[in-house]
C-alpha positions in Angstrom: -40.6 55.0 -32.7 -38.9 51.3 -32.3 -36.3 52.9 -30.2 -38.1 54.5 -27.3 -39.9 51.0 -27.4 -37.1 48.9 -27.4 -35.0 50.9 -24.6 -38.6 50.4 -22.3 -38.4 46.3 -22.6 -35.3 47.0 -21.5 -35.6 48.8 -18.6 -38.4 46.8 -17.8 -36.6 43.6 -18.2 -33.7 44.8 -16.3 -36.4 45.9 -13.1 -37.8 42.8 -13.3 -34.6 40.4 -13.5 -33.2 42.9 -10.4 -36.8 42.7 -8.5 -36.7 38.6 -8.6 -33.0 38.1 -7.6 -33.7 40.2 -5.0 -36.9 38.2 -3.7 -35.4 34.7 -4.8 -32.0 36.4 -1.8 -34.5 37.7 0.5 -36.3 34.3 1.0 -34.3 31.7 0.2 -31.2 32.0 2.2 -27.6 31.0 0.6 -25.8 27.8 1.7 -24.0 28.5 4.3 -25.4 31.8 5.3 -24.4 32.5 8.9 -21.8 29.9 8.9 -18.2 29.9 10.8 -15.1 28.8 9.2 -15.5 25.3 11.6 -18.7 25.0 10.0 -19.2 23.0 6.6 -21.7 22.1 4.4 -21.0 18.8 3.3 -22.6 15.3 4.2 -20.6 13.8 6.6 -20.9 10.2 7.2 -23.1 10.1 4.3 -26.0 10.9 6.5 -28.5 11.4 4.5 -28.5 8.1 3.6 -30.0 7.5 6.9 -32.6 9.2 6.8 -36.1 7.3 7.1 -38.2 7.5 4.3 -36.4 10.3 2.8 -39.2 10.5 -0.6 -41.2 12.7 1.5 -38.5 15.6 1.8 -38.7 18.2 -1.2 -35.2 19.7 -1.0 -35.1 23.6 -1.0 -31.4 24.1 -0.4 -28.7 21.1 -0.2 -26.9 22.8 3.0 -27.6 26.2 5.2 -26.8 26.8 8.8 -28.9 28.8 11.0 -29.4 29.2 14.4 -31.7 29.5 17.3 -33.0 27.9 21.1 -34.3 25.4 21.2 -38.1 25.4 22.1 -38.5 21.7 23.0 -36.5 18.4 21.9 -39.1 15.4 21.2 -38.4 11.7 20.7 -39.8 10.0 18.0 -40.3 6.6 16.8 -37.8 6.4 13.9 -35.0 6.8 16.4 -34.7 11.0 15.2 -34.8 13.6 17.7 -36.7 16.6 16.8 -35.7 20.3 18.4 -38.2 23.0 18.1 -36.3 25.5 17.3 -37.3 29.0 17.7 -34.5 30.9 15.0 -32.8 33.6 15.9 -34.7 36.4 13.8 -32.1 36.6 10.9 -33.2 33.0 10.1 -36.7 33.8 11.1 -37.8 33.9 7.1 -37.0 30.1 7.3 -40.2 29.1 8.6 -43.3 29.2 6.6 -47.3 28.5 7.2 -46.9 24.7 8.2 -44.6 25.8 10.7 -47.0 28.2 12.3 -49.7 27.0 14.8 -49.8 23.5 16.2 -47.2 21.4 16.5 -44.7 23.7 15.8 -46.1 27.0 17.2 -43.5 29.1 14.6 -40.2 26.9 15.6 -38.2 25.6 12.8 -38.2 21.5 13.0 -34.7 20.1 13.4 -34.1 16.5 13.0 -31.1 14.9 14.2 -31.9 11.0 13.0 -31.1 7.9 14.4 -30.6 9.4 17.9 -32.0 6.3 19.6 -32.8 2.8 18.4 -36.0 3.3 16.4 -39.4 1.6 18.0 -41.2 1.9 14.4 -40.4 -1.3 12.5 -40.3 0.6 9.3 -37.7 2.6 10.0 -35.4 0.1 11.4 -33.0 -0.5 8.3 -32.7 3.4 7.8 -30.3 3.9 11.3 -28.8 0.4 10.4 -25.1 0.5 10.3 -24.5 4.1 11.4 -24.0 5.6 15.0 -24.8 9.7 15.4 -22.8 12.0 16.7 -24.4 15.0 16.5 -24.9 16.4 19.8 -28.7 16.8 21.6 -28.8 19.9 23.2 -32.0 20.5 25.8 -34.4 23.4 25.6 -33.5 26.3 26.5 -30.2 25.9 24.5 -28.6 27.8 21.6 -27.7 26.1 18.6 -25.9 26.6 15.5 -27.2 24.1 12.7 -26.0 22.8 9.3 -28.0 20.5 7.3 -30.4 20.4 3.9 -32.8 22.7 4.3 -36.7 21.1 3.3 -39.9 20.7 3.3 -42.2 17.5 4.8 -44.7 16.8 2.3 -46.2 14.3 4.6 -46.6 17.2 7.7 -48.1 19.9 6.1 -44.9 20.8 3.5 -43.6 22.2 7.2 -39.7 23.7 6.8 -37.2 22.2 8.4 -33.2 21.3 8.6 -33.1 17.0 7.8 -30.7 15.5 8.5 -28.2 17.6 10.4 -24.8 17.6 9.3 -23.1 19.6 12.2 -24.7 21.3 15.7 -23.1 23.7 17.8 -24.1 24.7 21.2 -23.9 27.6 22.6 
């Protein structure tokens, strides 16, 4: 009697582990997924140390690569530029319910930090001693971006790549 019970428990455990592994890999992409050899998943020039109010960002993956088409470019008061990005189908699982509806309309938020001098007083220190080297695309351009995949807990926990470590246009 104990033999069949043990075998059943082992099978159930293996099926559960396999299902969990599948679901994790299906909904949380691997770091660097889709990256090319010219893209690295590192934090050049300690970009992350210049993020305004970083405690609001919940890190899901420390570094990912994704691609899509820029729907809108928005200059923010903290000096950052938001790229509302319509992701390619391979990366469509990166958005969540916070990205649906207004104001993101299903797009992933991609943030290039410290592009402009902040007009928001409390954001000024974050951009000190940092000069942005990331190119800023225009709406309609296809981009490949690399950076931390985060949830912005101050904004409906929408999904973002923030800050952008690298961006390739085309």
